N, C-alpha and C positions, 0 to 999 in steps of 0.2 A: 647136641647132636652134631659133632664135628663134621659129618658127611653130608650134611644138609644145609642149603643155602635157599633164602627167600628175599625176593626184591620186589617191594610194593612201589609203584609209581603212580602219579596223578599230573595230569596236564589239562590246562585250561587256556582256551584261546577265544578271542573276540575279534572279529574282522568286518570290514565293509566291502563284500566282493562284488561291486557293482559291475554291471555289464559294460558300462562306457560306451553305449551306442551314441553314434554321432552322425550328422548329416555327411553323406559321402563326399560332396563337393565342398559344403560350408565349413566342415569340421566342428559345428556347434553341437552342443548336446541338447539345445531345444528345438531342434529341426522338426520333432513331431508335436510341437505344442501348439498348433494352430490348425483347427480352432479348438482343440481339446488338449490338454496337459497330459501326456502320457509318460513322462521323463519320470523316473523311479529312483529310490535308493534302497539298498539292502543292507542287511546286517545279520550276522550268524555268531552263535555262542556254541561252544562244544566242550564237553568234560569227557575226559578219558582217564580210565582207572584200569591198572594191569597188575596183576600178582603172578610173578614166576617163582617157582618153588623147584629145586633140582636136589636129588638125594643119589649119591655114589652107592649103588648096592654093592659094588666091588670095583677093583681096579679097571675092569674092563667094561662094565655095564652101568649106565646112569638113567635115572628116571627123571623126567621133567613134566612139570605141570603148569600150563600157561592159560591164565583166566583173564578176560578182558571184558570190559562195559563200556559202551560209548553212548551219550546222549547229546543230541544237537538240536537246536531251534534256529530255523532260518525264516526271516522275515522279509517282506518287500512292501513297499509303499510308494505311490506316487507322490510327488513333493507338495502337490496341493490338497492331498486327501484330507478330509476332516475340516478343511477351511469353510468358514461361514458363508453360505450362499454358492459353494461349488459342490456340484452333484457328481461330476464326472470323476474318474479316478481308478487307482488299482490298490487292492489291499490283499495280503495272503500270508499264510503262516504254514510251515511244515514242520513237523516234529519227528524226530527220527531216533530210534534207540536200537542197539545191537548187543547181544551177549554171546561171547565165544569162550569155548572151552577145547584145549587140545591136551592129550595125553600121549606121552611118547617114550620110547626105549632106544638108547643109543648104545651100540656095541662096537668095541674096536680090540682087536687082538690077533696077533699072528697074521694070517693073509686075509682074515674077514674084516669088513667095517659095514655095519648095517643100522638102519633106523626104521622102526615101524610104530604106528599109533593110530589114534582115532581122532575125529574133530567133530564138533558140533556148533551150531549156531542158530540163534532165534533173532530175526529182526522185525521190527515194528514200525510202519510209516504211517502218519495221519497228516493229511495236508487239506487245506482250503484256500481257494482264491476268488475274488470277487473283481468283476471289472464293469464299469458304467462308462458309457460313451454317448457323445452327441445328445446328451440330456434326454435320451430316450430308450436306449437299449442296455440291457445287463446281461453279462454271462457270468455263470457261478459254476464252479468246479470243486469237486471234493473227491478225494482218494483215500482208501483205508486198505492197507496192505500187510499181510503177514507172511512171512517167508522163514521157512525151517530148512537146515541143511544138516546133513550128516554124511561123514566120509571116513573111510579106512584107508590107509596109505602105508607103503613099504617100499624101501630101496636097499639092495645089497650090493656091495663091491667084493670082488675076490682077485687075489693075485695068483693068477693061474700060471704064471711064469716070472722070473724076476723082472721088476720094473714093468710088468704088464697087468693091466687091471680089465676086468670085465664087470660091468654094471647092469643090473635088471631091477625094474621098479615099476610101480604102477599106483593108480588111486581109483577107487571105487567110490562114487559120488552120487548121493541121492538128495533131491530138492523137492521141496513141496511148497508152492506158492499160491496165496488167495488173495485176490484183488478185487476191490469194489470201488469203482469209478461212477460218479455220477455227474449229470451237466443240467445246466439250465440255460436257455438263451430266449429272450423275449423282452418284453417291456420291463421297466423298473419296478422291482418289487422287493419291500423289506422283508418278505417271508416267502421266498421262491421255494417251489417244490422241484427237487431235483430228481431226475430218472436216470436209470442205468442199473442193469442186473449185474450180480457178482460173477467173476471168471476165476478159474483155478486151473493149476496144470501139476503135474508130477513128472519127474525125470529121474532116470538112472543112467549114469555114465561111467565108462571105465575108459582111463587113459593110461597107456603103457609108456615105459621108458626104456631104452636099450642103449648101452654106452660101451666103448673101447678106449681106453687110454695108455699111454706110454710115458715113463718118466725118463728124463735124460739127466742123470746127475741128481743132487738133492733140490735144485732150483728151477726146473724147467719141466713142463707137462704139456703134451699134445694129446688132445681127445676128440673123438668122433661120437657124436650123440644123435639118436633118432627119438622124437618124442611126438606124442599127440595131444592135442587139447581141445578145449570146448569153451564156448560161452553160453551160459543157460538160456534157454527160451523165455517167453513171457507171455502176458495175457493183457488185454486192455479194453476198454469201452470206447468205441469210436463215436465222439461227440457230435460228428457231422452226420454220418450214415446212421447213428443210432443203433448199430450191430456190434455184437461181441467179436473181437478179433484177437488172433493167438500169432506168435511167432516162434519157430521152432529153434532148437539150439544150433549154435554155429561151431563147425568142427574144423581143426586145422592139423596138419601134418608138417612137421619140421624136422630138417637135419642141419647139423652144425658141426663145423671144424673149428676147434678152439686151441690157442696157446696161451700158457701162463708161465712167465719166468722172470728171473733177475739176472742181469748181465753187468759186465764192467765192475767186478768186484762187489756185486750187490748194489752199485749206485743208480743202476737203470732197472726200473720194472716195467715190463711190457705185458699188456693184454691185448689179445687180438681174436677176432672170430670172423667166419664167413658163414652165411646161412641161407637157406632155401625154404620157404613157407607156401604152403598150397591151403586155400580156404575153400571150403563147401558150405553152401547154404549162408553165405555171409550176411550178417546183420547189418542194414543200412537204414539211416534215418533220413526220410525224405518229407516233402510237402505236397501231398496230392493234390491240394488246391491252394495255390500260392496267393490268392485273393482273400483267403482267410487268415487273419493274424494268429499267429502262435499254434497253428494247425499242423502237426507233425505226427507221422507214424513210423513205427520200425517195422521193417519186412525182410524176409529172408529173399533178397533180390539178386544175388550176385555168387558167381564162382570166380576166384581170383587167385593171384599168385604175389609173392613178394621176394627179393632176394637183395643181397647187400654184404656190407663188411663194417667192421670196426676196429678201429686201431688206437690204444690208449697207452702212450709212454709217460712216466714219471720219472725224472732225472734229478739227483742230488748233485748239483753242480758244485757246491761247496758244503760244509757242515751247516751253514746258515742259509743258504739260498736253494730252493728246490723249484724246479720248472716242469709243467705238465703241458700235455697238448691231447687233443683228441681229433680223429677224421672218421666220418661216417658216411656210408652211401646207402641209399635205399632205392630200389627200383621196384615199384608197385604196378599192377595192372589189372582191371577189371577183364577177366576172360569172357565172362557171360553175364551181362547186366540186363535184366527182364522186369520191367515193371511198366505197367500201363499208364501210371500217373505221368512219367517222364516221357515227354515227345520228342527230345533229343537222344539219339543213342549214346550210351556210356561205355560201350564195349572199347576196349583198348586205351581208355584213360586212366590215369594215376589215381590213388586213393585220395579222398579229401584229407587236408591236413598232415601230409606226408611228404615232407621236403625230401628231395633227391639227394642233396649234399648239405652236410653241416661240418663245420670246422670251429674247434676251440682251443684256446691256448692261454696260459697265465703263469703266475708264478708268487712265490712268498718268501719274503727276507726276513730273519728272526734276529735282531741284534742281542749282544750278550745281556743287556740290562733288561731285556724282557719286552722291549717295543718291537712290533712287527709291522710290516707293510706287505700289501700284496694287491694283484690285480687280475681279472682274466676277461676275456672277450669270447664272443661266439658269432659266428657268420652262418646264416641259414639262407638257402637259396629259395627262389620262388616256389610255391606250391599251390595246389588246388584248395579252395575254401571248403567248408561243408556245403551241404546242398542248399540253394537259395531257390528263388523264383522260377529260373529257367536251367537248372542244374548247377554245376559248379563253376566259380571264377577264379581268376588267377590272384595270389597274394603275392605282393612285391617282395624281394629278398631284403634282408636287414642285418645290420651289424650292432651288436650290443656290448657296451663296454662297462664294466663293474670295477670298484675299487674297495680296499678295505685297510684300515689301520687301527692298531689296538696296543694293548698292554697286557702282559701275563705274568702272573707271580704266584707260585704255589698253587693253591687250589683256585684261583680267581681268574677270570678273563673278561676283559671289557673290550667290546669292538664296535667301531664307528664305520659304517659303511655307507656306499652310494651306488645305486643301481640305476642302468642306463644313464652313464655318467655324461654322455653327449647329447641327452634329451632327443634320442631318434624317435620320430614320429613315423607310426606304422601302423597297419590294420592285421587283425587276426581273423575277422570275418568280413565280407563284402556282399551286397546284393545291389547292384546298380539297377536291376529291373524291377525292383519293388515300387510301389506306388509312390513312397517317399524314399528314395535310394538313401541306403545307410551303410555304415561300416562299425565295425566293433574296434575302437583304438586300443593299441597295445600300451602296456604300462609306461608311463612317462617317468622323467627322471625323479628319484626318491631318495631320501636320506633316513638313516636310522641308527639306534644304538643298541647293541645287545650286550647284556650282562650274565655271565655263567659262573656258577661255582660249583665244587664237588665237596660233600662232606658226609 
């Protein structure tokens, strides 16, 4: 079948994504080890399988099927867990699997270009965690969640006048979620009885897209697009109040002006955009009672807006040397933030983890014998951390430098790399008002080797 192609992929990863929590002022990882050791390590394994099948029905119509399956295991354990004579500690495991299937048709001929399809997924999540503290107290949590998603989507572009294109599209999305969270808090018990009722929700959302674009020659396009978006709601069992809780979907409206093109005899590629987004019923993760470790809930607490721009040029200085850069500006603000658990007003403040400015630049030089060298750097201005004991805190700016070198020949490529080459020390989370002030340390200097081949 010469008009049919299939691609089967498999990927396996194993990682140690530790939180890297340290004392805010000491910088030590054992800041919370007295009188009880809570410092933990984590490891994950993930298997990803994908099958993509495409069939050209005609010169203008193509059918594509994309099937995916992912299974992951996430483990956490305090460093002393299981040591003889040690009662206190943390242990837990989350198992997650998701199956996805997408079927779509792509058409392109004359003045028309369109895509239409259906999408479905089924996700299963099972997790358990046990925490024993001060030789007397135990907290046990379990979660069993089943989520089904079904969507139909489509988008069409029509050249209504020479070099002018109108685009109209949308997605109808149905979600059904069943979640059973249970909790136990009390004395140490080898067979605790967990309590908590199941919760469920179902949603039907439609998000449209409208666009207008203009081509200037063969290599430059300016577009104006309006889109709506949403983030699904959820349900949970509040382990502190003992009540069932839900939060509604988050909705957004976005308008974007974009430019894509090549200049200077196609040596310079330039992508740029400016955008404005309005959020309603924004979902925010907060800490209703900061005195309870790990107690967080998600709530529809805010109405907000964000605007900014991005510019990304790439320039072929010579046939062997390519330079690139990026600049991004993001201005965010909570317009109306209402939640009784936060005593300090949040109206007018910027979003958590949303730096206002970011700059990046770098380059790569390829020698004729196959050796290449490269480097890149990124500067991020200060920003608000995620919510802590008394709201948000400032994260300091940082400058990260990376470098790469390697050899490429035929279907093989080997790369040695260094990340955070200057060993910049920085935090990504801070909470100076917690009973044990802490921060999450950013990734320190690291080295690695990557080998790739195509066959």
